[in-house]
C-alpha positions as CSV (number, residue, x, y, z in Angstrom):
1,M,-0.1,-0.4,-0.2
2,F,2.8,2.4,1.1
3,I,4.8,1.7,-1.3
4,G,1.7,2.8,-4.3
5,I,0.5,6.0,-3.0
6,T,4.7,6.6,-2.9
7,F,5.0,5.8,-6.3
8,M,1.6,6.7,-7.9
9,P,2.4,10.0,-8.9
10,L,6.0,9.1,-10.4
11,L,3.7,5.7,-12.7
12,I,1.3,8.9,-13.8
13,V,3.6,11.1,-14.9
14,L,5.4,8.7,-16.7
15,G,2.3,7.1,-18.2
16,Q,1.5,10.4,-19.5
17,I,5.5,11.0,-21.1
18,A,5.0,7.4,-22.8
19,L,1.0,8.9,-24.1
20,G,1.9,11.3,-25.6
21,I,5.3,9.7,-26.7
22,F,3.7,6.9,-28.5
23,I,0.8,10.1,-29.7
24,L,3.8,11.7,-31.6
25,Y,4.9,8.3,-33.1
26,L,1.1,7.6,-34.5
27,L,0.6,10.8,-35.7
28,V,3.8,11.4,-38.0
29,D,3.8,8.0,-39.5
30,L,0.4,8.7,-40.1
31,V,1.4,12.0,-42.0
32,K,4.3,10.2,-43.5
33,I,1.4,7.6,-45.4
34,M,-0.3,11.4,-46.7
35,F,-3.7,8.6,-48.2
36,V,-4.9,8.9,-44.4
37,S,-7.6,11.8,-44.0
38,I,-7.7,14.7,-40.6
39,K,-10.3,12.9,-39.9
40,I,-8.6,10.3,-38.2
41,I,-5.9,13.1,-36.7
42,M,-8.4,14.0,-34.9
43,Y,-9.6,10.9,-33.8
44,I,-6.8,9.8,-32.0
45,L,-5.7,13.2,-30.1
46,I,-10.0,13.3,-29.8
47,Y,-9.8,9.7,-27.7
48,S,-6.7,10.3,-26.6
49,L,-7.8,13.4,-24.3
50,L,-10.6,11.3,-23.4
51,L,-8.9,8.5,-22.4
52,Y,-6.7,11.0,-20.4
53,I,-9.7,12.9,-18.5
54,G,-11.3,10.2,-17.7
55,F,-7.8,8.4,-16.1
56,T,-7.0,11.8,-14.4
57,Y,-9.5,13.0,-12.4
58,Y,-10.7,9.4,-11.9
59,G,-8.5,6.9,-11.7
60,K,-9.5,3.2,-13.0
61,D,-13.1,3.4,-12.9
62,G,-13.2,6.8,-15.0
63,L,-11.0,5.3,-17.5
64,L,-12.8,1.9,-17.8
65,F,-16.4,4.9,-18.3
66,V,-13.9,6.2,-21.1
67,L,-13.2,3.0,-23.6
68,I,-16.6,1.5,-23.2
69,G,-17.7,4.5,-24.6
70,I,-15.2,4.8,-27.5
71,G,-16.0,1.3,-28.4
72,L,-20.0,1.7,-27.9
73,F,-20.0,5.0,-29.7
74,E,-17.8,3.6,-33.0
75,I,-19.5,-0.3,-32.9
76,Y,-23.0,2.3,-32.3
77,P,-22.8,2.5,-36.8
78,F,-22.8,-0.8,-38.0
79,L,-25.7,-2.0,-35.3
80,K,-27.7,0.6,-36.6
81,K,-27.6,-0.2,-40.6
82,K,-28.1,-4.0,-39.7
83,M,-31.4,-3.2,-37.9
């Protein structure tokens, strides 16, 4: 318990740095392809911002809630077509 409380701020900062590097890597990789639309880049930015806010303010429960919301948002058009 004590170790988790002590290292939690460090883990959060390292996680944010890793997420930022990963997003920059994805953006650079996507821009190199040139066939990728702005829509996909905006999806990545918006989803990463939602995940960051959900985890930062609400912890694991917020992260789970945001992931479920993103999943439903992505699956809904396919379900609507099949109905």
